[in-house]
N, C-alpha and C positions, 0 to 999 in steps of 0.2 A: 389734021391737027385739031386739038381741042379749042373750044371758044373761050372767051374771056371770063365766063362765069365760073371757070374752074378755080380761080383764086379769090379768096375772101378780100373784100374791100375794107381797108382801114383808113379812116379819116381823122387826122389830127388837127385840132384848132388851138392856136396859141395866140394870145394877145400880143400885138406888135411890141409892146414894152417888154413883155416877158421873152419874146423871141430875140429882141436885141440883147437882153441880159444873158440869154443862153449862148449867143454867138460871141459875146464880148470876150469871154475867156473859155476856150474849148477844154482847158484842163481843170476847170472848176467842177467839182462833183456835186455841188449844191443844185438840187432840182428846181425847176420852175413849174407853176401850175399850168395845166392844159386840159383839154377835153378830147377824149377818143370816142369816135362813133364806130360801132361794128354792127351791121345789120339793123340800123336805126336805133340801137341801144346806146344811150349816152353814159359815158363813164368819166367821172372826174379823176384825174391822174396827176402824179408828179412825174416830170420828164427830165431826163439828163442824158448827156452823151455817155457812151460806154466805150471801153477798150483803152489801150495805151497808145501805141504808135498809129492805130487806125483813126484816131481823132484828127490827124493831119490830112486825111483824105477828103476829097471834094464831097463825096457821098458819105454822110455821117451815119453812125450806128447809134441806137438809142436804148436806154434803160427806162422801162415804164413800171411805176409802182401804183397800184390801184388805191384810190383814196375814198371814193364814194361811188358805188359800194366798195367795201374793203377787199373783196375778192371778185374775180371774174373767171368763170370756168374752172373753179376750184384752184385758182392760183392767186397769189398776192402781188406777183410781179412777173414780167416777161422781158425778153430782150429782142430787139429788132436789129438784125445784122444786115449790113449793106452788102457783104461779100464782095467788096469792091475790087480786091486784087486777084480774085479767082475769075478767070475769063469764062468759066463755065457756070459760075454761081451755084454749082450743085455739090461741090466736094464736101462741104460741111454736113449737109443732110445725108449724102450718100454714105459718109463715114459713120455718122451716129446710128443710122439704120443698120449698117453692117455690124457694128458693135452689138446691137440688140440681137441680131441673128446669131452671134457667137455666144449669147447667153450672158452678156454683161449688162448691168444697169446702165441705161443710156437716156439722155434727155430726148423728148419729142421735138421734132423740128418740122415746120411746115411753111410753105411760101405764102406770102400775102402781097397785095398791091397797096401801096401807101400814097396817100395825098396829105399834104400839109398846107393848111389854109387854102384849099382848093387847087393847089398846084400838084401835078403828078410827080412823085419822087421816085417811082420805079418799083422794081421787085425787091422785096426784103424777105429774109428768113426769120420767122418767129421761133425763138428758142425758149424752151421751158427752163425756168430757174430750178436749180438743185437746192432744195430746202425741205422744211417739214411738210409742205404741201406736196412736193414731189414724192416723198415717202408715203403719205396718206393715200394718194391716188393709186398707188401700187399695192395698197394694203400691207405695207412693210412695217416692221416694228419701229417704234420711236427710236431715235438715235441722234448722233451728232453728225454734222456735215462740216468738213474743213475744205476750203478752196485752196488749191496750190496757186499762190499769186505771183511767185517768182521762182528763179532757178535754185533757191535754197531748199525747195521741197524735193530734195534729192535722196532722201532716206539715209543720209550720211551724217557723221559728226562734224564734217568739214564743210564750210560755206563755199559754194560755187562762186559767190559774188565777191567775198572778201579773201578767198584763198587762205583761210585760217580757221582754227577751231571755232565752231559756232558758240555764240554767247548764250543761246537758248535753243533747245531742241524743237521749239515751235516756229523757228524762223522759216519763212517761206509759206506759212499757212495763215489763213484768215478764217475764223470760226463763223459759220453762217447760222448754225443752230446747235444747241447742245449745252452741257453743263460744265462747270469748272472741273469736275472729276474726269470728264472726257479729255481735257487738256493733259491730265496726267497720263491717261492711257495712250495718247498719241506719243508723248515723250518717252514713255516706257517701251513702246514698240520700237521706236527709232533707236533707243539705247540698246535694246536686246539685239536688234538686227546687226549692230556694229560690234558687240562685245561677246556674244555667246560663242563658245568654242565650236568648231566644226562638228565634233562628235555629238553635240547636244542640239545643234541648230534645227534639224528636221523636227524633233519633238517639241521644241520651244516655239517655233514660228507659227505653228498651227493653233497655238493658244491665243494668238493675236490677229492672225490674218486668215481670211478665206482664200487659201492658196489656189484652189481650182479657179475661182473667179479672177484672181490676180493673173493667172496664166492666160485666161481667156482675154482679159484686157490687154496683156502684153502681146498676144497674137494680133489683136486688132491694131495696136500701134505699129507693129512690124508689117502687117499686110498693107496698111494705108500709107506707111512711111511718113509718119508725123515725127520729124526729127526732134522737136521740142517736147514731145509727148512723154518722155521718160522722167523729166524733172519739172514739168510744167503742164498746162493744159489738162488738168484733171482735178477731181474732187475726191475726198475720202469720206466714206460713210461708215460710222461705227454703229452696228446693230446692238441695241441695248439688251436684246434677248440672248443673242449668241455671244456678245462681247467681241465679235470679230469685225475687222475692217474690210471694206470692199472699195475698189477704185472705179470711178465714174469718169468717162471721157468728157472733154469740153474744148470747144474752139478747134475744129478740125478742117479748116479751109485749106491749109497748106499741106495737101495730101494728094494721092492718086497721080503722082508724077509732076507736081508743081510745088515750088517752095513759097515762102511768105511774101516774096516779091511777085509771084505769079510766073516766074521763070521755070523752064523745064528742069526737072531734077532727075539725075540718072537713077535707073531702077535698082542699082546696087549701092546707093548712097547710105542707106540706113541698114546697119548690120542686124542680123536676126537675133543676136544675143542681147540686144538692148544696151543701155548705158548706165543705169543707176545701181547703187549699192545693193538694194534689196534684190533686184533681178540677178545680179552677179552671184549673190549668195544662194539664191534658190536654184539657179542653173548649175551651181557647183555640186548640188546633191543629185546623184543618179536617179532617184525616185522622181523628183520634179522635172529633171531634164528629159526623162523618158516620156512623162505625161505631156510635156510641152511639145516634144517632137511629134508625138502621135496626134496632137491637136493641129499642128501645122500641116501634117500630111493629110489628115482628114479634110481640113478646110481647103487645101489645094485641089482635092478631088471633088468637093461638093459646092462650096460657096465662092471661092476666089477663082472663078472661071469666066470666060467670055460668055458662055451659054447662060450662066446664072446672072451675071451682072449687067450684060448689055441691055436686056429688056428694062431693067430698073433705070439705067442711065437714059435710055431713049424715052421712057415714060416721063421722067423729070424734064428732059429737054423739051418735049412736046408741050408739057404743061406750062412752062414759063416763057417759051420763045415769043409768043405774041406780045408779052409784056416787056421782055428785053428789047424787042424791036422799037418800043416807044420810050424806054427808060432814058431819061435825059443824060445820064452818066454812062450809059452802055450802048446806046443805039448806034453810035459811030463804029463800034467794034463788033457788029452783028456777024460779020463774016468770020471773025475769030471765034465767036461763040458757036457758030455752026460747025466749026472743025473740032470742037472740044470732045464730043463723044468718041471720035476716033483717037484723040490723044489719050483719053482715059483707058480705052480698050487696049491701045498699044502698051500703056504702062502695065496693065494687068498681065498681058502676055509676057512682057520682059521681066516683071517682078516675080511672076510665078516660076519662070525658068531659073532666076537667080536663087530663090529660096529653095527650090528643089535641088539645085547643085550644091548649095551650102549644107543641106540636110544629109546628103550622101557622104559628107566628110565627117559627120558626127559618129563617133564610136560609142555606142551605148550598150 
C-alpha cells in the first residue's frame, strides 16, 4: 500500500467566531473568511458549506473561493466533497474519470487530506469548478456555462417540480458565466427540442447541440447508473465559436451500484434509453440511435469491463485507505470500505450483462 505522502495536505484555519457563524446556520450560503495552507503556501479564502441535502451530514462539504491571491492553480474556486454517503468514497472520481475516457468534458477530481484548525477531518475529494477557468485550462473557446440546479433542467416545456407548463425556459438552470445572449440560445434550444416536427428534428438539433458529445455523455450516465443524471447533476457549455451546447457531468457519487443513500441499487434500475425529453427525441431518430448503440457496444468491449476498471478501482482504494482508516467519520466503517472494490466490480459485471441484453432487443 502507498504511504501517506500520496495525498496532498490541506490545512484550513478559521477564527472561532467565524467557525461559530458558519455552524450557526448550515443553510446560509454567505461565506466566512478563512485561510487555506497547501504546501506551506498561504491562501486567503472565502469558505461556505456546499450542497443541498448533504449539509445535514456529520461530515460537511465545502465551497472555497480564493480571495488573495484571486486564483490558485488557475482556478478561482474549488469544491471539497466529503463523499459521506458513498462507503467507497471513490464513485464520484471514478465516474468523472470514466466520462473523460468516453470523450466528454469532465471536471478534474483528486483526493486530499483535510485538517481544520489542526483537527484531522479525513479524506476529501477536491472537485474542479466548471466555469471560465475550466474552459481556459482546456484551451476551449470562450462560452457560457449553465448549471442544472434542479429537476426542471429536463429539456422540456413542462416543469418536473410544478407538473405544469414552465413559466420560463431557463427554469432549472443557473448561469455561471456567459452573456445575456446565451440565455436566449438556451431558451431557443429547449423550445426547438420540444416543437420541431420529427421530419425536421435531425437537421435542426445539430444547429444547437454537439450530438456526438451528448451521446457520449448519455452513455456515461447509463453505464454509471446516475438516476438523477438525466435532469440534474450536469452543466451545459455553449461554445461561442461553434454555437453548440455540450453537457458536462457533475456530482456522481450515487453510481456504480449504490444510490444517494449509499444503499445497493439493482443493476437494471436505470434504463439505457434515459429519461429526459432531449434524449427521447434523439433516440427516436435512427441515425442517432444507431450511433448510440455502437458507442454502447464499443464501450462494453473496451472500457466498461472488469479488466479495464478493476485496476483503476484498486489504485484509488490503495491510495486513500490509510486515510480512511483514520478518518473520524469513516474509520468505524473500514470493513465496509474494504469490501467496496468487490461491490463495484460486481456492479460492472451485472450492469454489463443487462446493457448487452437490452441492446440485443434494439432493431436498428
